[in-house]
VOGU-3710 file (C-alpha; in Angstrom, 3 decimals, decimal comma):
1> xxxxxxxxxx> 31,270/12,773/50,874  29,986/12,313/47,212  27,877/9,117/46,438  27,930/7,444/43,478  24,867/7,410/41,328  23,010/4,414/40,804  22,524/2,346/37,586  19,269/2,970/37,346  19,796/6,794/37,882  22,173/6,763/35,172
11> xxxxxxxxxx> 20,000/4,945/32,695  17,017/7,274/33,854  19,091/10,499/32,833  20,388/8,448/29,452  16,611/8,370/28,488  15,558/11,628/29,729  18,614/13,275/27,676  17,725/11,298/24,249  14,046/12,283/24,665  15,464/16,111/25,383
21> xxxxxxxxxx> 17,718/16,040/22,406  15,260/14,218/20,139  12,326/16,725/20,824  14,946/19,436/20,168  16,777/18,326/17,398  13,459/17,897/15,341  11,548/20,660/17,104  9,385/18,401/18,672  7,430/19,805/21,375  4,425/17,400/20,894
31> xxxxxxxxxx> 6,387/15,045/22,554  4,655/16,329/25,873  1,442/14,967/24,954  3,135/11,328/24,796  5,022/11,732/28,321  1,896/13,502/30,427  -0,743/10,894/30,566  2,368/8,236/31,839  3,912/10,835/34,094  0,446/11,197/35,756
41> xxxxxxxxxx> -0,349/7,648/36,049  3,063/6,806/37,646  2,580/9,587/40,214  2,398/8,854/44,001  4,243/5,503/43,520  7,398/6,921/45,514  9,584/6,911/42,647  12,453/8,765/42,256  11,992/12,261/39,870  14,740/10,811/37,281
51> xxxxxxxxxx> 12,672/7,295/37,205  9,535/8,695/36,948  10,261/11,024/33,891  12,402/8,633/32,141  9,426/5,991/32,570  7,090/8,373/31,279  9,385/8,959/27,864  9,471/5,551/27,162  6,134/5,246/25,301  6,360/7,967/23,169
61> xxxxxxxxxx> 10,200/7,028/22,434  8,919/3,369/21,403  7,022/4,927/19,115  9,237/7,087/17,387  11,422/4,070/17,000  8,441/2,352/15,120  8,078/5,122/12,823  11,499/5,244/12,123  11,053/1,567/11,331  8,313/1,996/9,123
71> xxxxxxxxxx> 9,932/4,689/7,517  12,694/2,569/6,717  10,134/-0,074/5,066  7,751/2,058/3,347  9,166/5,387/3,338  6,175/6,858/5,331  6,122/7,539/9,229  4,219/5,981/11,748  0,186/7,636/11,862  -2,858/6,685/13,577
81> xxxxxxxxxx> -4,168/5,636/10,232  -2,069/2,356/10,401  -4,750/0,953/12,629  -6,477/-0,399/9,737  -3,242/-2,322/8,896  -3,769/-3,954/12,457  -7,604/-4,794/12,693  -8,324/-8,048/12,484  -4,995/-8,446/11,208  -2,389/-8,506/13,568
91> xxxxxxxxxx> -2,800/-12,146/14,951  -2,755/-13,597/11,181  -0,190/-11,721/10,502  1,756/-12,981/13,167  0,994/-16,992/11,683  2,301/-15,876/8,222  5,773/-13,994/9,225  7,798/-14,795/12,459  9,055/-11,212/12,456  5,658/-10,303/13,386
101> xxxxxxxxxx> 4,878/-13,015/15,415  8,317/-12,328/17,664  7,826/-8,710/17,337  4,045/-8,878/19,221  5,610/-11,291/21,909  8,284/-8,790/22,646  5,863/-5,871/22,661  3,710/-7,739/24,967  6,092/-8,577/27,184  7,581/-5,156/27,125
111> xxxxxxxxxx> 4,078/-3,502/27,800  3,684/-5,854/30,791  7,082/-5,310/32,421  6,509/-1,253/31,694  3,248/-1,287/33,351  4,426/-3,171/36,752  7,447/-0,657/36,732  5,149/2,312/36,100  2,697/1,209/38,583  4,549/-0,200/41,297
121> xxxxxxxxxx> 5,856/1,101/44,293  3,924/3,405/47,347  3,785/7,183/48,406  2,388/10,317/48,616  2,651/12,673/46,383  5,708/14,941/46,060  5,850/18,410/45,863  7,933/17,463/42,282  4,675/15,418/41,239  2,217/17,780/42,262
131> xxxxxxxxxx> 4,586/20,887/40,402  5,013/18,576/37,012  1,414/17,138/37,077  -0,053/20,118/37,379  2,573/21,842/34,636  2,312/18,826/32,041  -1,498/19,109/32,225  -1,524/22,733/31,589  0,845/21,927/28,711  -1,025/18,874/27,294
141> xxxxxxxxxx> -4,289/20,672/27,090  -2,493/23,779/24,971  -0,846/21,543/22,598  -4,442/19,252/22,394  -6,086/22,389/21,595  -3,325/23,454/19,005  -3,667/20,168/17,204  -7,463/19,855/17,260  -7,368/23,848/15,712  -5,050/23,432/13,366
151> xxxxxxxxxx> -5,060/23,487/9,464  -3,586/20,684/8,429  -4,778/19,533/5,031  -1,886/16,875/4,641  -0,186/15,174/7,066  2,574/14,083/4,942  3,921/17,782/3,501  7,497/18,248/3,682  7,606/19,737/6,851  5,269/16,723/8,970
161> xxxxxxxxxx> 6,917/13,964/6,582  9,336/13,001/9,654  9,149/10,049/11,959  8,519/12,295/15,050  5,668/12,074/17,882  4,615/15,563/16,504  3,984/13,656/12,916  1,918/11,019/14,792  -0,127/13,565/16,961  -1,248/15,663/13,868
171> xxxxxxxxxx> -2,387/12,157/11,916  -5,276/11,732/14,589  -6,963/15,099/12,764  -5,967/13,639/9,370  -9,069/14,100/7,528  -10,653/11,534/5,076  -10,237/11,102/1,756  -10,138/14,295/-0,332  -9,093/14,628/-3,832  -7,335/17,808/-4,923
181> xxxxxxxxxx> -8,942/19,477/-7,644  -8,189/21,912/-10,706  -10,023/25,085/-10,881  -13,416/24,546/-12,818  -12,571/27,186/-15,640  -10,595/24,890/-17,865  -11,727/23,892/-20,984  -9,885/20,622/-21,417  -11,992/19,543/-18,419  -15,231/19,497/-20,432
191> xxxxxxxxxx> -15,534/16,001/-21,099  -18,156/14,092/-22,826  -19,622/10,940/-21,192  -18,498/8,245/-23,579  -17,919/5,239/-21,976  -15,926/1,899/-22,743  -16,698/0,286/-26,071  -16,805/-3,440/-26,565  -14,571/-4,710/-29,489  -16,087/-4,670/-33,003
201> xxxxxxxxxx> -14,963/-8,743/-33,144  -16,218/-9,965/-30,192  -15,423/-9,726/-26,197  -12,423/-11,812/-25,104  -12,340/-13,151/-21,598  -10,213/-11,045/-19,589  -7,674/-11,773/-17,007  -5,672/-9,238/-14,868  -2,983/-11,053/-12,997  -0,785/-9,204/-10,068
211> xxxxxxxxxx> 2,203/-10,848/-9,584  3,186/-10,377/-5,783  6,643/-8,383/-5,472  7,879/-9,414/-8,425  10,143/-7,191/-10,650  11,827/-8,160/-13,764  15,180/-10,145/-12,951  17,117/-8,509/-15,805  17,027/-5,513/-13,577  19,669/-7,479/-11,363
221> xxxxxxxxxx> 20,650/-10,036/-13,722  20,876/-8,790/-17,158  22,012/-11,930/-18,994  18,616/-14,079/-17,216  15,911/-14,969/-19,734  12,317/-16,098/-18,335  10,545/-19,191/-20,216  7,405/-16,875/-20,378  6,733/-14,324/-17,553  8,108/-11,064/-18,789
231> xxxxxxxxxx> 9,888/-12,488/-21,738  11,737/-10,357/-23,881  9,911/-11,927/-27,237  6,645/-10,327/-25,924  6,309/-7,059/-28,089  3,494/-5,373/-25,578  5,622/-5,302/-22,302  8,179/-2,950/-20,381  8,981/-1,473/-17,113  6,539/-0,535/-14,655
241> xxxxxxxxxx> 5,678/2,481/-12,786  4,026/1,856/-9,082  3,389/4,129/-6,582  4,368/1,693/-3,496  7,618/-0,123/-2,465  8,302/-3,223/-0,373  4,549/-3,354/0,511  1,195/-1,864/-0,184  0,263/-4,186/-2,503  -3,351/-2,668/-2,293
251> xxxxxxxxxx> -2,172/0,836/-3,318  -1,079/-0,931/-6,920  -4,476/-2,822/-6,799  -6,296/0,655/-6,496  -4,198/2,260/-9,394  -5,148/-0,540/-11,389  -8,895/-0,619/-11,329  -9,331/3,434/-10,632  -6,536/5,006/-12,883  -6,048/7,099/-9,668
261> xxxxxxxxxx> -3,024/7,330/-7,736  -3,807/6,790/-4,001  -1,742/9,616/-3,177  -4,201/12,049/-4,616  -6,328/11,770/-1,778  -3,792/12,887/0,514  -2,989/10,912/3,501  -6,326/8,992/3,346  -5,556/7,353/0,266  -2,614/5,244/2,349
271> xxxxxxxxxx> -5,694/2,998/3,311  -7,903/3,483/0,016  -9,353/0,396/0,787  -11,080/1,473/4,337  -11,450/5,222/3,135  -13,651/5,138/-0,366  -16,041/1,944/-0,531  -18,882/3,744/-2,022  -16,943/6,509/-2,709  -15,974/5,981/-6,327
281> xxxxxxxxxx> -18,952/5,269/-8,763  -16,937/4,457/-12,373  -13,846/1,640/-12,285  -12,504/-1,214/-14,595  -15,394/-3,037/-13,247  -18,319/-1,066/-13,576  -17,690/-0,400/-17,003  -17,092/-3,960/-18,232  -20,259/-5,030/-16,194  -21,928/-2,675/-18,503
291> xxxxxxxxxx> -20,642/-4,329/-21,788  -22,319/-7,829/-19,781  -18,829/-8,985/-18,624  -19,226/-11,002/-15,013  -16,648/-9,455/-12,962  -14,618/-11,524/-10,502  -11,731/-11,182/-8,152  -9,563/-13,708/-6,817  -7,395/-12,852/-3,620  -4,857/-14,721/-1,977
301> xxxxxxxxxx> -5,606/-13,535/1,539  -8,755/-13,371/3,372  -11,452/-10,338/2,135  -11,419/-8,828/5,727  -7,881/-7,810/5,564  -7,639/-4,147/4,834  -11,632/-4,279/3,755  -10,627/-5,708/0,231  -14,069/-7,430/0,127  -15,989/-4,560/0,924
311> xxxxxxxxxx> -13,955/-1,947/-1,277  -14,208/-4,600/-4,613  -17,909/-4,880/-3,784  -18,215/-0,752/-3,964  -16,736/-0,595/-7,219  -18,729/-3,660/-9,460  -17,239/-6,876/-8,457  -19,712/-9,702/-8,842  -17,820/-12,251/-6,664  -15,083/-11,772/-4,694
321> xxxxxxxxxx> -13,238/-15,039/-3,607  -10,941/-15,937/-1,268  -8,516/-19,211/-0,548  -11,219/-20,002/2,145  -14,166/-19,480/-0,255  -11,859/-21,034/-3,277  -11,250/-24,069/-0,870  -7,441/-23,842/-1,081  -6,675/-22,688/2,350  -8,446/-21,858/5,738
331> xxxxxxxxxx> -7,906/-18,406/4,907  -3,933/-17,219/5,495  -1,567/-19,260/3,750  1,841/-17,427/1,909  2,761/-20,221/0,291  0,167/-20,938/-1,838  1,251/-21,344/-5,598  0,302/-19,696/-8,532  -0,920/-22,521/-9,977  -3,933/-22,997/-7,536
341> xxxxxxxxxx> -5,295/-19,493/-8,340  -5,049/-20,157/-11,791  -7,061/-23,097/-11,671  -9,975/-21,063/-9,940  -9,732/-18,495/-12,545  -10,164/-21,093/-15,310  -12,817/-22,753/-13,712  -14,800/-19,519/-13,157  -14,243/-18,626/-16,820  -15,971/-22,144/-17,502
351> xxxxxxxxxx> -18,617/-21,791/-15,153  -19,539/-18,075/-16,439  -19,310/-19,340/-20,303  -20,662/-18,525/-22,801  -21,154/-14,855/-21,042  -17,357/-13,105/-20,801  -15,455/-12,878/-17,787  -13,366/-10,051/-16,037  -11,039/-11,690/-13,751  -8,373/-9,793/-11,366
361> xxxxxxxxxx> -6,187/-12,548/-9,832  -3,511/-12,151/-7,046  -0,789/-14,246/-6,614  0,967/-15,094/-3,184  4,329/-16,891/-3,856  6,519/-14,012/-4,170  5,379/-12,591/-0,716  8,532/-12,175/1,779  10,551/-12,774/3,824  13,047/-13,825/1,459
371> xxxxxxxxxx> 16,027/-15,879/2,526  18,136/-13,149/4,435  21,657/-14,350/3,327  20,930/-14,993/-0,279  17,548/-12,817/-1,173  17,930/-12,646/-5,143  18,637/-16,214/-5,412  15,237/-17,275/-3,134  13,371/-14,346/-5,337  14,829/-16,156/-8,650
381> xxxxxxxxxx> 13,777/-19,535/-7,437  10,180/-18,689/-6,772  10,286/-16,476/-9,803  10,841/-19,355/-11,619  7,838/-21,318/-10,093  5,598/-18,702/-10,926  6,920/-18,379/-14,512  6,434/-21,860/-14,929  2,730/-21,914/-13,582  2,168/-18,873/-16,148
391> xxxxxxxxxx> 3,252/-20,481/-18,905  0,587/-23,324/-18,016  -1,779/-21,114/-17,616  -1,636/-19,033/-20,967  -1,588/-22,775/-22,694  -4,811/-23,508/-21,110  -6,201/-20,654/-22,101  -5,105/-21,262/-25,674  -6,654/-24,613/-25,772  -9,892/-23,202/-24,616
401> xxxxxxxxxx> -10,271/-21,723/-27,853  -11,978/-18,571/-26,371  -10,488/-15,310/-27,600  -8,380/-14,050/-23,879  -6,773/-10,802/-23,210  -3,907/-11,295/-20,549  -2,142/-8,528/-18,593  0,584/-9,629/-15,925  2,577/-7,113/-13,658  4,145/-6,774/-10,659
411> xxxxxxxxxx> 2,863/-4,999/-7,905  5,934/-3,794/-6,043  9,124/-4,863/-5,638  10,337/-6,919/-2,622  12,117/-5,050/0,424  15,396/-6,321/-0,024  16,060/-4,610/-3,561  16,447/-1,795/-1,314  20,153/-2,770/-0,729  20,230/-3,160/-4,577
421> xxxxxxxxxx> 18,887/0,204/-6,028  19,724/2,988/-4,122  17,581/5,238/-6,297  14,090/5,553/-5,283  12,982/5,957/-8,776  14,496/2,418/-9,968  13,179/0,749/-6,713  9,374/1,753/-8,102  9,818/0,030/-11,395  8,299/-3,660/-11,819
431> xxxxxxxxxx> 7,214/-5,416/-15,595  4,124/-5,565/-17,323  3,077/-7,667/-20,034  -0,156/-7,841/-22,570  -0,887/-10,915/-24,195  -3,865/-11,529/-27,049  -4,405/-15,499/-26,637  -6,381/-16,700/-29,668  -6,673/-13,465/-31,465  -4,377/-10,739/-32,632
441> xxxxxxxxxx> -3,952/-7,484/-30,904  -4,760/-4,497/-32,313  -1,274/-2,146/-33,010  0,955/-5,267/-31,184  3,871/-3,532/-32,797  3,619/-0,202/-31,315  4,826/-0,003/-27,624  3,309/3,583/-25,762  4,598/6,824/-26,345  6,866/6,311/-23,533
451> xxxxxxxxxx> 8,857/3,750/-25,003  11,293/3,238/-21,180  7,985/2,617/-18,883  3,987/2,909/-18,525  2,564/4,152/-15,150  0,324/1,761/-13,698  -2,585/4,022/-13,643  -2,689/3,956/-17,309  -2,176/-0,173/-17,685  -5,592/-0,960/-17,688
461> xxxxxxxxxx> -6,897/1,509/-20,514  -3,488/0,736/-22,925  -4,546/-2,886/-22,470  -7,959/-2,572/-23,167  -6,891/-0,615/-26,280  -4,848/-3,559/-27,511  -7,708/-5,735/-26,793  -9,785/-3,773/-29,368  -11,931/-1,740/-27,224  -12,657/1,889/-27,943
471> xxxxxxxxxx> -11,514/3,352/-24,468  -13,869/6,064/-22,441  -13,608/9,772/-22,349  -11,969/9,739/-18,807  -9,268/7,205/-19,948  -8,553/9,062/-22,906  -7,977/12,088/-21,416  -5,673/10,325/-18,915  -3,331/8,969/-21,227  -3,342/12,246/-23,200
481> xxxxxxxxxx> -2,147/14,037/-20,095  0,391/11,868/-18,874  2,005/10,911/-22,109  3,242/14,812/-21,447  5,251/13,446/-18,656  6,878/9,941/-19,766  3,814/8,050/-18,327  4,801/8,457/-14,934  1,965/10,324/-12,947  4,317/11,239/-10,074
491> xxxxxxxxxx> 7,170/12,800/-12,531  3,797/15,168/-14,200  3,407/18,973/-13,084  0,855/19,452/-10,454  -1,025/21,345/-12,638  -1,798/18,401/-15,098  -2,365/16,108/-12,346  -4,933/18,188/-11,042  -6,835/18,750/-14,389  -7,035/14,895/-14,275
501> xxxxxxxxx> -8,517/14,672/-10,590  -11,043/17,031/-11,772  -11,977/15,301/-14,567  -11,995/11,971/-11,996  -14,233/13,930/-9,632  -16,795/13,313/-11,713  -17,291/10,169/-10,962  -15,997/10,499/-7,239  -18,034/11,658/-4,192
//
């Protein structure tokens, strides 16, 4: 007489089938590496074969699920390098984002229940457990050796960019940040050593303002007119191409201050603040320091986040000030108004006077999550707050009477625009503007050669030229190369990018 299968047997079989189907569909036998250790932990607990295999498969399926979620949000699969995002940060992230807090509670509870289910029970090793454990151990050793000896230059090549367990496993052997280079025998690469030159009429104070998760509202509402920020009446402004979407502010920070796409460093480039301290010998800050500037970074989150303080100190920043040091927050507060950071920037400028100051300031007002039901209305409300604060900041600079060069730009679009802009290229556009306060910009009536947009790696040298500086040879070479591909580095041919990489290697270790 046939017995009706239990619900647990049906569920276990479903889990096993899903695992097998995924491994087959994605050619991902590496999932064995995730199953083996949990199978061995659950042995000798008196479980039925189906239940034990299903339980051992769950951690791998969970990692694959997380990897798919990450791909949806960032375009990149889960990798072992993501530990940099979690180190010292996970609980403060939870404090500021209820979604992270809920996820942590649910994951912690799930892990506790899972381990209880895996390690409960009592019994001897069955023949199935002995044979399967031996087979899994052999397969595990085979694949582990294959991973350790594979010639893997970059994790995110076309064949490895899917959110599979194979991608996660192979990320464990991704090398540190490495810069791909062109051949040495290219005549174009014989640059002189001309460094940044000061303006003839005096050095203006400089303010680079990163507007968190900000893009031009007119991309959605064409008739909207900002009061000041990104106003259509600013001649030196336009679309800005960035190299991240929905997050990864530090990628835009890095591109601005080094003139280099983080992606050029391979997989190590995703967490450049961890990978590259001490290896970059020339930056926006080092060059301005040579001209007598006092360099300051005003950060909206604690300096330990993603190793930001150490990285900026390594590239020539004299003072790195986070909310705790500024006395405007205990450390983490995603509701700090822009005006607090502008006040801090103005105060540092007064303290540095008469020495010129260069301030890189980041805001946090637009940081998500935005209202789930009416995200753009929420965005526009916050934009108007930032617009008013920026207008007041410019007025304060005018009242000081000192020359000041101001650059404002968005680091990336917020995550909700994915439903509004199906095209990835459009989601990588923000906006920038360049202003000269109490003096006239050089060639203010001229736009970049690419009238449609500017790449963020070119923003600093373009702005400095309008402020009257004579740009260094590396910046000049980058402009020459990338204007050939409409000032969008990602559109450039590999040959052009590798040429610039070769030139950049002179200041990179």
